[in-house]
C-alpha positions as CSV (number, residue, x, y, z in Angstrom):
1,M,-20.2,0.2,6.7
2,T,-18.3,0.7,3.3
3,I,-15.0,0.0,5.0
4,R,-14.9,-3.6,6.2
5,T,-12.2,-5.0,8.4
6,E,-11.4,-8.3,9.8
7,I,-8.3,-10.0,11.6
8,E,-7.0,-13.2,11.5
9,Q,-3.6,-14.9,12.3
10,G,-2.0,-11.4,12.5
11,V,-3.5,-10.5,9.2
12,L,-5.9,-7.5,8.7
13,L,-8.1,-7.6,5.9
14,V,-9.3,-4.2,4.9
15,T,-12.1,-4.1,2.0
16,I,-13.3,-1.1,0.4
17,D,-17.2,-2.2,-0.1
18,K,-18.8,0.1,-2.8
19,P,-18.6,-1.7,-6.0
20,E,-21.7,0.3,-7.3
21,V,-19.5,3.2,-7.7
22,R,-15.9,1.0,-8.7
23,N,-15.0,1.2,-4.9
24,A,-14.6,5.0,-5.0
25,L,-13.9,6.7,-1.8
26,S,-16.4,9.2,-0.2
27,A,-15.1,11.7,2.3
28,E,-16.8,9.7,5.0
29,M,-15.0,6.2,3.7
30,R,-11.8,8.1,3.5
31,G,-12.0,9.1,7.1
32,Q,-12.7,5.5,7.9
33,L,-9.7,4.3,6.1
34,I,-7.5,6.6,8.1
35,E,-8.9,5.5,11.4
36,V,-8.0,1.9,10.0
37,W,-4.5,2.5,9.4
38,R,-3.9,4.6,12.5
39,D,-5.2,1.7,14.7
40,F,-3.3,-0.7,12.4
41,A,-0.1,1.0,13.7
42,I,-0.6,0.5,17.3
43,N,-2.3,-2.7,17.0
44,D,-0.1,-5.6,18.3
45,N,-2.2,-8.2,17.2
46,A,-2.0,-7.1,13.5
47,R,1.2,-7.5,12.0
48,V,0.4,-7.4,8.1
49,A,-2.6,-5.7,6.2
50,I,-4.3,-6.6,3.0
51,L,-6.3,-4.0,1.3
52,T,-8.8,-4.9,-1.6
53,G,-11.9,-4.1,-3.0
54,A,-15.3,-5.6,-3.1
55,G,-16.5,-7.3,-6.5
56,D,-14.7,-8.3,-9.5
57,K,-14.7,-4.9,-11.6
58,S,-12.8,-2.5,-9.6
59,F,-9.9,-2.2,-7.1
60,C,-10.8,1.6,-6.3
61,A,-11.5,4.3,-8.5
62,G,-10.0,7.0,-6.0
63,A,-11.7,9.6,-4.5
64,D,-15.2,10.7,-5.7
65,L,-14.6,13.4,-8.0
66,R,-17.9,15.3,-7.5
67,E,-17.5,15.3,-3.8
68,V,-13.8,16.6,-4.3
69,G,-14.9,19.4,-6.5
70,N,-17.4,20.6,-4.4
71,Y,-15.0,20.6,-1.1
72,Y,-11.9,22.3,-3.0
73,A,-14.3,24.7,-4.9
74,S,-14.7,26.8,-1.5
75,M,-11.1,27.3,-1.0
76,T,-8.6,29.5,-2.1
77,P,-5.6,28.0,-4.0
78,I,-3.2,28.8,-1.1
79,E,-5.9,27.0,1.4
80,R,-6.1,24.0,-1.2
81,R,-2.4,23.6,-1.3
82,E,-1.9,23.8,2.6
83,A,-4.9,21.3,2.8
84,G,-3.2,18.8,0.8
85,E,0.2,19.5,2.4
86,H,-1.1,18.6,6.0
87,E,-4.0,16.1,5.8
88,P,-3.4,12.6,5.2
89,G,-3.4,11.5,1.6
90,L,-6.0,9.6,-0.3
91,G,-7.2,6.7,2.1
92,G,-4.9,7.4,4.6
93,L,-1.9,5.8,2.9
94,T,-0.5,8.4,-0.1
95,R,0.5,11.2,2.4
96,N,1.4,11.9,6.1
97,L,0.3,8.4,7.2
98,D,2.6,5.4,7.3
99,P,1.6,2.4,9.7
100,R,5.3,1.3,9.5
101,K,4.1,-2.4,8.7
102,P,3.8,-4.1,5.7
103,V,0.5,-3.5,3.5
104,I,-0.5,-5.7,0.5
105,A,-2.6,-4.5,-2.0
106,A,-4.8,-7.3,-3.3
107,I,-6.0,-5.8,-6.9
108,N,-9.3,-7.7,-7.9
109,G,-9.8,-5.6,-11.2
110,H,-9.4,-2.0,-12.6
111,C,-6.8,-0.1,-10.8
112,L,-7.1,3.2,-12.3
113,A,-6.4,7.1,-11.1
114,G,-6.7,7.2,-7.5
115,G,-6.9,3.7,-6.9
116,L,-3.3,3.0,-8.5
117,E,-2.0,5.7,-6.6
118,L,-3.5,4.0,-3.2
119,A,-2.1,0.7,-4.4
120,L,1.3,2.3,-5.2
121,A,1.3,3.5,-1.5
122,C,1.0,-0.2,-0.5
123,D,4.3,-2.3,0.0
124,I,3.5,-5.3,-2.4
125,R,0.9,-5.5,-5.2
126,I,-0.6,-9.0,-6.6
127,A,-3.6,-8.7,-8.9
128,V,-6.0,-10.7,-11.1
129,D,-5.4,-11.5,-14.5
130,H,-8.0,-8.9,-15.7
131,A,-6.9,-6.2,-13.7
132,T,-5.7,-3.0,-15.6
133,F,-3.5,0.0,-14.3
134,G,-3.5,3.6,-15.2
135,L,-3.2,7.2,-14.4
136,P,-5.9,8.7,-16.9
137,E,-5.8,12.2,-14.9
138,V,-4.5,14.2,-17.7
139,K,-7.3,12.9,-19.9
140,R,-9.5,15.2,-17.5
141,G,-7.0,18.2,-17.6
142,I,-5.7,17.3,-14.2
143,L,-2.5,15.5,-12.7
144,P,-2.2,12.6,-10.4
145,G,-1.8,14.5,-7.0
146,A,-1.8,11.6,-4.7
147,G,1.6,10.1,-5.4
148,G,1.3,9.2,-8.8
149,T,3.9,11.0,-10.4
150,Q,6.4,10.2,-7.6
151,R,5.6,6.6,-6.7
152,L,5.2,5.1,-10.3
153,P,8.5,6.3,-11.5
154,R,10.0,4.5,-8.4
155,A,7.9,1.3,-9.1
156,V,8.6,0.8,-13.1
157,P,11.3,2.1,-15.4
158,F,11.3,5.7,-15.6
159,G,10.0,5.7,-19.4
160,I,7.4,3.6,-18.8
161,A,6.1,5.8,-15.9
162,L,6.3,8.8,-18.0
163,E,4.5,7.3,-20.8
164,M,1.6,6.1,-18.5
165,I,1.4,9.6,-16.8
166,L,1.6,11.8,-20.0
167,T,-0.5,9.5,-22.2
168,G,-3.3,8.2,-19.5
169,A,-3.4,5.2,-21.3
170,P,-3.7,1.8,-19.0
171,I,-1.7,-1.4,-19.1
172,D,-2.9,-4.8,-18.4
173,A,-1.9,-7.2,-15.9
174,E,0.6,-9.0,-18.1
175,A,2.6,-5.6,-18.8
176,A,2.3,-4.7,-14.9
177,L,3.9,-7.9,-13.9
178,R,6.7,-7.5,-16.8
179,W,7.6,-3.9,-15.5
180,G,7.4,-4.9,-11.7
181,L,4.4,-3.2,-10.9
182,I,3.0,-6.0,-9.3
183,S,4.7,-9.2,-8.3
184,H,2.1,-11.7,-8.7
185,V,-0.9,-12.3,-11.3
186,T,-3.6,-14.9,-10.2
187,P,-7.2,-16.0,-11.1
188,P,-9.9,-14.0,-9.3
189,E,-10.6,-17.0,-7.3
190,N,-7.1,-17.1,-6.0
191,L,-6.5,-13.6,-5.1
192,L,-7.3,-13.4,-1.4
193,D,-5.7,-16.9,-0.9
194,E,-2.5,-15.7,-2.5
195,A,-2.5,-12.5,-0.5
196,K,-3.0,-14.2,2.8
197,R,-0.3,-16.6,1.8
198,I,2.1,-13.9,1.6
199,A,0.9,-12.1,4.4
200,R,1.3,-14.9,6.8
201,L,4.8,-15.6,5.8
202,I,5.5,-11.9,6.8
203,A,3.4,-12.2,10.1
204,A,5.2,-15.3,11.0
205,N,8.5,-13.4,11.2
206,G,10.0,-11.2,14.0
207,P,7.7,-8.1,14.1
208,L,10.5,-5.7,14.8
209,A,12.9,-7.1,12.0
210,V,10.0,-6.9,9.8
211,R,9.6,-3.0,10.9
212,A,13.3,-2.1,10.7
213,A,13.8,-4.0,7.7
214,R,11.1,-2.1,6.0
215,D,12.2,1.2,7.1
216,A,15.6,0.8,6.3
217,A,14.7,-0.2,2.5
218,Y,12.5,3.0,2.1
219,Q,14.9,5.3,4.0
220,G,17.7,4.0,1.9
221,L,16.0,4.8,-1.5
222,T,17.4,8.5,-1.5
223,L,20.8,7.8,0.0
224,T,24.3,6.6,-1.9
225,L,25.1,3.1,-1.2
226,E,27.6,4.0,1.4
227,E,25.0,6.1,3.2
228,A,22.5,3.4,3.2
229,L,24.6,0.6,4.2
230,R,25.3,2.7,7.4
231,L,21.8,3.2,7.9
232,E,21.1,-0.5,7.4
233,Q,23.6,-1.0,10.4
234,F,21.8,1.7,12.4
235,H,18.7,-0.2,12.1
236,A,20.3,-3.8,12.5
237,E,22.4,-3.5,15.7
238,P,19.2,-2.8,18.1
239,I,17.3,-5.5,16.3
240,R,20.3,-8.1,17.2
241,Q,20.0,-7.5,20.9
242,S,16.2,-7.8,20.7
243,E,14.4,-10.9,22.7
244,D,13.3,-11.8,19.6
245,A,16.5,-12.1,18.0
246,K,17.6,-14.6,20.8
247,E,14.2,-16.7,20.2
248,G,14.9,-16.8,16.6
249,V,18.3,-18.1,16.9
250,Q,16.9,-20.8,19.8
251,A,14.2,-21.6,17.7
252,F,16.6,-22.4,14.7
253,V,18.8,-24.4,17.1
254,E,15.8,-26.4,18.5
255,K,14.3,-27.0,15.1
256,R,10.9,-25.4,16.0
257,P,8.6,-22.4,14.9
258,A,9.9,-19.2,16.5
259,N,7.3,-17.5,19.0
260,F,8.0,-13.9,18.6
261,K,6.8,-11.3,20.9
262,G,7.6,-8.1,19.2
263,K,10.2,-7.4,22.3
């Protein structure tokens, strides 16, 4: 298997395991990842996921370009556009597939091209200190087509995003942290421990509340503040009536950890 998974304490660890080709995603691997995320979405035992790459060189190099070229060469332009619009995106996260649960990218090395687009489709990103980040597609005469031109400007200041997109030049982990592309930089030996620490903090919270808060945050991005505040209340009121909310208050009163059931 080139996609490895394991679940521990409510955290699903997903590893892209093909370091000999910089963890580039073949068609088979992309299909495996799509199934992983679909299962994650409905698996009550997995509340948070961590996505990482094997080895210490590359998080993910994106799709295998040789394979992608052969696939699209047999299609007309209209067929290529329709396929891109309707199929799940790169690695199942960049388009048309949202598990509606938090996904943490634990970036273990170079995070370039489709690899950065996949990381941008995750909710939280942390990285090793030797990681680099970039969208070099324009150097190949193409553009980032798995969300790079849309998600990067939402993740970092617009001018920084445009410079990265238009030059294809990478930035290092220090710059990525400074511009907010990632939230933590760690030594390689601490990467998974740090990712799991964050994941377990999330997994310990009420799963209904986490999902609703995540939905509200993303949906509010395109609204005015007034509209977004109404949206927040739309999400918040049902959660206040949940069994988890009652358990959370009772656990606080009794000074004990809450035992959330997702109900």
